[in-house]
N, C-alpha and C positions, 0 to 999 in steps of 0.2 A: 517826292517832294522834296528832299536834300540836294538832288542831281539837279533841278528845277533853280533851287536857293543858290549852290555854286554856282553855276550858269551864268545866273542874274548877276550875284558880284563879280564875277569873273567882264559881264559887260559895263559894269556900272564902271569898273575899274579903264576898263579901257576908251570909253567915253569922254572921263576924267580926264584919261592925257591925249588926248588924240580928237575927239569929238567923232561924226561919222571914218573919219580913214582910222581913228584905231580902232574900228568895228574887225578891219581888215587884221586876220595875223599874218606873222610875218613870212614872207617869202619861204617856202618847206624848200631844202636840193632833193635831188633827186634821190637821194640814202634815205629821206626822212620815213621812220616807220610810226605808226599808231601810239608808240610807245613816246616819241619827245615830243617837247613842246620848245617853242622858239618865242625869244619877247626883243619886240622891238627896240628898239632906240631910247623911244620915251618911257614902253614900260619897265626899262632897264633902270634908268634913271629915276622914277619914280619912287625906289628902295622898298616896294614893297615884298618883294624877293631879297632877303638876305640869306646868304652864302658862309659856311663856315666851312675850313677843313677839318678832314678828317685825324684826331689825334688818340692813340691812349689815353684813359683816365685810372686812375687810382680810385676806384669806388666801391669795388664789390668786394662788400661783406657777408655775403653769403649766395648760397648757391641755390637756384630752386629748379624742380625736377619731380615730375610726377611718377608715382608709388602705386604698389598695389599690398593693400594687408594682406596678411598671410598668420596661421596659428606657428606658436613655439614651437617646432617637430620635436624639441625636448623638452616635453611638455605636453606630450598626445601619447594616448594608451589604447595599443588595440585588444582587447578582450577575443580570445579564442577560447575555440572548445578542447576541453584537455583527454575526453573522455569521448563516449558514443554514451546517446539517449535523446528523451525525448521532450520537446520542453512542457511543462504542466500549465506555468503560470507565469505574466509575465509583471514585473513590477514597476519598472521604470523604461521610461520613454525616449526618444529625440524629441531634443532642446530642454527634456527637464535637466537641473542643475543638481546633482548629487555627492556624495563625502567620501573619503576612502572609506573601505570595505562596507561601503551602505549595499544592504541586498537586491540583487536587478532584475534574478528568477529564479525562480522551481526546476528542475529536472532531474527525471525521473531514469536513474542508468542502474543496471541490473551488475556492473563495472562495478561503480564507486559500491554498493552494497556491498559489494562481495568484498573488497578492502573494507568495510565498517567491522566486517564479520569477523576477520582478518585480524582487526586490532583487539577485536572482545576477546579473541582464544589467544592472542599474547598476552596477556591479563591472565589469562586462567592457566597458560604454561609458565607462567613467570613466577608463580605463590605455589609451582613444583621443584622447583631450581633451587639448589643454596647458592651457587653464583649466581651475586646479583651482578656483575658485567655480563654476564651471560642475557639472565632475564631482561635486563634494561636493554639489550641489545635485540632482541625479541620486539620490545615497546615499539624501539626508536623505529627500527628499519617497519615498522606498521603502518606508525603517524607520519613516516616520508612521503608512503607512496599514496596517503592520503592523499597532502599537499600537493603532491604532482598531481593529482587529477583537480583540485581545484578548493578542495578544501579549506579552509579560512583557521588559525590559532584557534580565535570561536566554537567554531565546529566540533573541533579535537578536542578541548578542556569537556565539550559538551558529552560528547560521547563518554569522553572516561568519566566523567565522574559521573552522570547516569546509565553507564553499563547498558544504554538500549541503543537501536541499531534508527537511523534517520531513516523517514522515506525518501526522500529528496537530496541531489546535491543543491545547496544554494549556491549561484553564480556572485559574486563580489565583486565591488565595485575597484578598479584596480588603482583610482586617483581621484581628486577631486577636481570635479569638471561640468564641463555641461556634455552633454551625449549629445556627438554631431549626427552621425546616421548608427542603428540599428537593425539587424538582421531577425533579430527577435519574431517569432509568431508562437499563439500558443500551440502546441501539438505538432512542431514541427521537429522533425528528426534531425537530430547533430551528428557529425561524426571527428573526431580529433583533426586539429588545423583547420577547422572551419571559424571563418573569422565572423563574431557575432552582435559586435559594436563598439563604435571610436569612442573614446572620452578625451579631451582635451582642455587643457586648464588657461580659461580666457585672461586671467588676471592683465596678462600681456602677452600682445600682440606685436610680432613682426612687419615693419615693411619693406619691399623688395624693389632698388630701384634700378637705373643704368646710369652711373657716372660718364662724361667724357675725355675721353684719352687725355686729352691735356689739361683735364684740371684734375688729376690723379695727386701730383704733387703738393694741391690744398686740401686734400679729403684726409684726416685722421682717422683713427680709433678713437670712441670717446669723446668725439667734436658732437654738440649737443643738436638740434635738429626740433622741428615746428611743426608739424599736422595737421593740415585743414582738409576736411570733407563737408561733398554736397550737401549730404544729411545732416551736417551742424555745423553752418558756414560763420554763427558767432563764435564759435569755441575752437580751441586751440591747443591740443593734445603735444603737453614736450616729449622728448625723447635720447636718444642717443644713437652715436655709429657704432655697431659691436661686429661688423665682420666687414670685410675686404675683399674684394673676390681676385685669383690671384690669376688674371691671363685674362686679357685684352679682346672683345669678341673682332673676329676678322672682318665682319661684315660691317655691323654698326659702330666700332670702333670705341666701344663703352667698356665698359666692366660694371662685374653689379656690385651693391653695395646693400648691405643691410643695418634699420635701426630698429632697435628695438623699443618700443611707445607703449609705456603703461595703462592697464585699462580696469582701472577697481572699479567702477561702475559697469563695464561689460557695454558700453554706447557704439564702440565697435566692433565691428564683423569681418570675420576673415570673407576677402574677395570684394573687399571696399576698395573706390578708385584712393589718391589721398595726395595734393599737394605738398610736398614735403622740403622743407627753408631748412637746408646747412650751414650753420653759423659758420665762417670760417676766421681762424685764428689772425690772420694777418692780411691788411689790402691787398686786392689784387691789381695791377693795368690792366685792361683791358680797350678795344675800342668801343668807342660807344659815342651814340650823337642825343642832341635833343630829344625831347620824349616828344616836341613840336613837327620834330620834323616826320615823324612814323608814320603813313598811313597801312590803315588794312584793310579789303577785301576778304571773299567766301575763298582765297588763295593763300593767303597767306600775308604778311607784312613787306610795305615795298618804300622807297625812300625816292628821291631827285638826285641825280647824280648829273652835277654839271660838267659839260663835255668841253664846252669851251663857254667863250662868254655870251649868256644869253642864253644859251642851249641849255635844254636840261632831256637827262635819259629818264624817264621811269624803271626802277632794276630794284628785284627783289630780294629778299635780308632773311638770314634766319635771326630772332631774338630773343634774348635774357635774360635776364631779372633788371629789374631798375630801381633808380635810387636817387633822391631828391631832384628829382626831374631830366634824368639823364636814362637811356636805355643802351642794355649790353647788345651787341652786334655781335654772333656767336658765326655768319658766315656774312659772304656778301658784298663787304666792302672790306677796305687797306687803309692804312695811314696815308693818309699824303691827296686821299680823294675830293673833292671838294660836294656838298651835299647843302641842299635847299635848307635852311632852318627853322628860318618865318616866310611863310607862303606856301609854304606846300600844297595842301589845300583849295587855294589862289589855281595854284598850276596846273592841278588837278581837274579844274573848273576848265578851264582855258582848254585843257589837252582836251577833253568830255567834248567841248564847244568842234573845238578843229576837228574831233574824226565823225563828228555828226553832219556838219557841212560836205566834207570829201564824202560821205558816204551818204547820204542825204536817211541819214537812219537814227532811231531817239537810242543811247545807250540806254541798257537797265539799269531800275532806280536802284542805289544799295551797293553799288560795287565797290565805292569805295566809302570808307569812316577815320577820322579822325577824331583826336588823338587817340592809340593805342591806349587800352582798359588798361 
């Protein structure tokens, strides 16, 4: 229906300008393509299409980029097996929130039991020695061995106080956070070095994004950012830049940037996509055109560039952020070129009408929409 509407608008415009003669498009040159539109003198004089000269405009106060959320690697701990044994009982599971030193599982390990017995024997030996330093060394060495096997200070204190051997080794959480994945299974035998569980503190996350090479001087560590997600469209998450990449990707001509986003309510999850707005310190002169000049379809964004008086060519452009009715043009236009700032949608209607008459086909509906959202 949109295409039909645009075609009707174009036809009405032509009728107003020249009756039946206005229905005939201007004569096309041999080099005319399906992206070109030529207006007749009467159509040009009507003023329905207005042209402006492309120039740089000091408008950009923020950069808009797409990023991916991930956990902060400095706030992630991996629980690994330190001794051979068999898991007897699981106390915490994936997705569960735990605190530092919380018990996660019970493990039966003959080696750990032997180390407990060695500590009890150290206490007995210490009583037979008159040298306090020597007796203390026996106890310290036995306690250190238990710590290396995964015993906590509370476990060692319990053995020292009760002078009894615990049946199982208790695995404790190395930090507070959420269990991201767990390989613990009751009855599973584990060997030293096996990764058993990953625990991450999700109270803050990092968003990873790529910045164009030309914007490198504008981005500084400590600048504030605003993050938006599809999951929470009405909520904005503030943060700040904490890392700037040390090199430019030779393929994409971008460099990596990370920003830290506080996540006290745990609403954000690792792996989410997000739109990030980086607040700049100073306005930045960029190539920009009015928002009404930009059309879009399933392939991207387009403008009508004036090649000669009354002759326009549809050209694809890459767009950036918008501000107060102006859209930044990343590529596709250079200062000095002229574009249709008013009547771009009308030109598209005429172009498709001409194309339909030339080919005897009807263009697919929904190809061009305007203005850019």
